[in-house]
VEXKOL-203637 format. One record per atom (N, C-alpha, C): residue number from 1; atom name; x, y, z. Coordinates in steps of 0.001 Angstrom, whole numbers, plus 500000, padded with zeros to 6 digits. Example, Ala and Ser with C-alpha at 12.3 -4.5 7.8 and 13.67 -1.06 7.14 Angstrom:
2
1:N:513190:494310:507800
1:CA:512300:495500:507800
1:C:513200:496700:507800
2:N:512850:497750:507080
2:CA:513670:498940:507140
2:C:512900:500030:507870
This chain:
84
1:N:500947:498928:499702
1:CA:500036:499951:500050
1:C:501023:501156:499992
2:N:500492:502158:499236
2:CA:501156:503494:499007
2:C:501043:504268:500382
3:N:502208:504919:500844
3:CA:501737:506021:501748
3:C:501484:507284:501491
4:N:500978:508093:501896
4:CA:500606:509634:501591
4:C:501869:510287:500778
5:N:503033:509846:501564
5:CA:504174:510444:500935
5:C:504534:510041:499725
6:N:504410:508763:499051
6:CA:504469:508077:498119
6:C:503651:508438:496744
7:N:502551:508760:497283
7:CA:501540:509396:496253
7:C:502105:510592:495352
8:N:502083:510636:494373
8:CA:502736:511734:493506
8:C:501667:512756:493484
9:N:501938:514159:493327
9:CA:501016:515275:493230
9:C:500523:515071:491594
10:N:499128:515004:491495
10:CA:498550:514451:490572
10:C:497322:515457:490113
11:N:497547:515962:488848
11:CA:496079:516843:488360
11:C:494878:516193:488794
12:N:493788:517327:488828
12:CA:492474:516583:488874
12:C:491918:516642:487587
13:N:491015:515905:487182
13:CA:490221:515852:485926
13:C:489421:514760:486195
14:N:488275:514692:485257
14:CA:487570:513643:485204
14:C:487485:513090:483977
15:N:486971:511616:483915
15:CA:486856:511069:482314
15:C:485725:509827:482620
16:N:484952:509851:481676
16:CA:484045:508698:481603
16:C:484605:507275:480931
17:N:485338:507235:480218
17:CA:485942:506052:479864
17:C:487781:506212:480026
18:N:487585:504934:481135
18:CA:489176:504633:481454
18:C:490021:504608:480670
19:N:489668:504189:479095
19:CA:490649:503986:478060
19:C:491288:505279:477485
20:N:490365:506396:478086
20:CA:490921:507849:477566
20:C:492041:508371:478693
21:N:491554:508160:480020
21:CA:492607:508482:481011
21:C:493693:507684:481200
22:N:493439:506814:480911
22:CA:494655:505536:480918
22:C:496160:506142:480192
23:N:495913:506786:479307
23:CA:497016:507307:478436
23:C:497666:508530:479167
24:N:497195:509360:480004
24:CA:497594:510164:480824
24:C:498371:509169:481799
25:N:497857:508459:482482
25:CA:498438:507669:483463
25:C:499888:506995:483075
26:N:499688:506273:481860
26:CA:500956:505747:481408
26:C:502035:506680:481284
27:N:501764:507841:480752
27:CA:502875:508695:480701
27:C:503156:509576:481916
28:N:502603:509410:482979
28:CA:503269:509888:483999
28:C:502555:511172:484298
29:N:501476:511197:483702
29:CA:500846:512907:483663
29:C:499790:512769:484638
30:N:499072:511624:485571
30:CA:498218:511635:486236
30:C:498127:510323:486965
31:N:496876:510453:488106
31:CA:496629:509222:488475
31:C:495145:509001:488308
32:N:494400:507970:488496
32:CA:493132:507565:488037
32:C:492422:506855:489180
33:N:491447:507012:489448
33:CA:490551:506360:490378
33:C:489313:505684:489716
34:N:489418:504186:489559
34:CA:488556:503688:488763
34:C:488062:502336:489257
35:N:487084:501757:489119
35:CA:486439:500361:489271
35:C:487326:499217:489329
36:N:487602:498386:490300
36:CA:488482:496865:490189
36:C:487998:496341:488980
37:N:488849:495853:488084
37:CA:488863:495214:486850
37:C:488848:495639:485711
38:N:488781:497228:485973
38:CA:488694:498237:484600
38:C:490277:498130:484124
39:N:491041:498012:484877
39:CA:492451:498065:484141
39:C:492783:496661:483851
40:N:492247:495713:483759
40:CA:492626:494325:483501
40:C:492597:494473:481823
41:N:491875:495377:481398
41:CA:491973:495469:479701
41:C:493117:495691:479288
42:N:493539:496773:480065
42:CA:494932:497520:479749
42:C:496324:496631:480160
43:N:496825:495504:479425
43:CA:497829:495091:479887
43:C:499239:495546:479626
44:N:499875:496247:480557
44:CA:500916:496616:480256
44:C:501675:497124:481714
45:N:502882:497243:481856
45:CA:503591:497434:483006
45:C:503911:498725:483435
46:N:503139:499778:482785
46:CA:503368:501131:483243
46:C:502125:501666:484151
47:N:501118:500612:484300
47:CA:500060:501134:485128
47:C:499682:499717:485843
48:N:499210:500339:487105
48:CA:498924:499038:488044
48:C:497644:499653:488950
49:N:496797:498787:489538
49:CA:495863:499104:490203
49:C:495978:498599:491767
50:N:495773:499886:492528
50:CA:496081:499702:494048
50:C:494779:499954:494568
51:N:494356:498995:495280
51:CA:492881:499058:496067
51:C:492975:499957:497062
52:N:491841:500571:497406
52:CA:491855:501532:498686
52:C:491738:500658:499790
53:N:492250:501141:500993
53:CA:492267:500443:502163
53:C:491828:501702:503344
54:N:490853:501441:504104
54:CA:489681:500078:503701
54:C:489030:500221:502645
55:N:488400:499116:502123
55:CA:487764:498793:501219
55:C:486650:500000:501112
56:N:486345:500464:499623
56:CA:485219:501179:499599
56:C:484332:500663:498641
57:N:482973:500651:498959
57:CA:481922:499894:498181
57:C:481127:501058:497610
58:N:480268:500832:496500
58:CA:479224:501645:495871
58:C:478158:500542:495495
59:N:477196:501267:495279
59:CA:475793:500573:494570
59:C:475541:501201:493223
60:N:474653:500882:492430
60:CA:474260:501732:491216
60:C:472770:501470:491025
61:N:472283:502479:490442
61:CA:470978:502359:490206
61:C:470438:502656:488452
62:N:469353:502319:487930
62:CA:468862:502723:486771
62:C:467540:503563:487094
63:N:467630:504531:486439
63:CA:466181:505474:486353
63:C:466035:506115:485087
64:N:464745:506256:484950
64:CA:464067:506553:483749
64:C:462815:507343:484276
65:N:462258:508294:483199
65:CA:461344:509193:483281
65:C:460129:508704:483594
66:N:459333:508720:484369
66:CA:458081:508050:484807
66:C:457144:508255:483602
67:N:456211:507376:483016
67:CA:455381:507686:481683
67:C:455884:508138:480573
68:N:457161:507769:480132
68:CA:457608:508391:478971
68:C:457298:507311:477995
69:N:457641:507381:476888
69:CA:457445:506343:476002
69:C:458883:505914:475558
70:N:458776:504579:475778
70:CA:460144:503865:475554
70:C:460325:502973:474557
71:N:461411:502619:473948
71:CA:461500:501984:472658
71:C:461709:500483:472999
72:N:461344:499660:472230
72:CA:461192:498090:472525
72:C:462406:497509:472861
73:N:463838:497938:472556
73:CA:464730:497607:472901
73:C:464842:497886:474480
74:N:464471:499474:474771
74:CA:464791:499897:476131
74:C:463698:498798:477413
75:N:462686:499082:476601
75:CA:461573:498100:477504
75:C:462104:496749:477816
76:N:462745:496207:476687
76:CA:462990:494491:477048
76:C:464051:494578:478290
77:N:465002:495884:477990
77:CA:466310:495739:478732
77:C:465762:495911:480109
78:N:464841:497157:480444
78:CA:464426:497157:481781
78:C:463462:495826:482516
79:N:462795:495282:481463
79:CA:462321:493978:481857
79:C:463266:492780:482328
80:N:464317:492923:481615
80:CA:465474:491925:481932
80:C:466058:492433:483162
81:N:466308:493361:483491
81:CA:466750:493938:484871
81:C:466023:493655:485962
82:N:464637:493885:485866
82:CA:463727:493564:486876
82:C:463654:492366:487375
83:N:463935:491385:486425
83:CA:464009:489989:486835
83:C:465109:489609:487638
84:N:466048:490363:487505
84:CA:467241:490062:488534
84:C:467236:489953:489722
């Protein structure tokens, strides 16, 4: 585990796709916070995943506008999710 002193000073930014942010990390231009498993698709030795201690957890939700007209694929998707 890295100590506070070992962490480099990193610029603060946001990204919606880790594949965009990973290039900055690979070149030493920043650090990224991501979900475990995201980094697995980027096989290289310039980037590593260091989990938070203590472990952080998060949930997710899916919302949509009430009484809105939904396409058939969206309706089927929601039906599949509600069956889980």
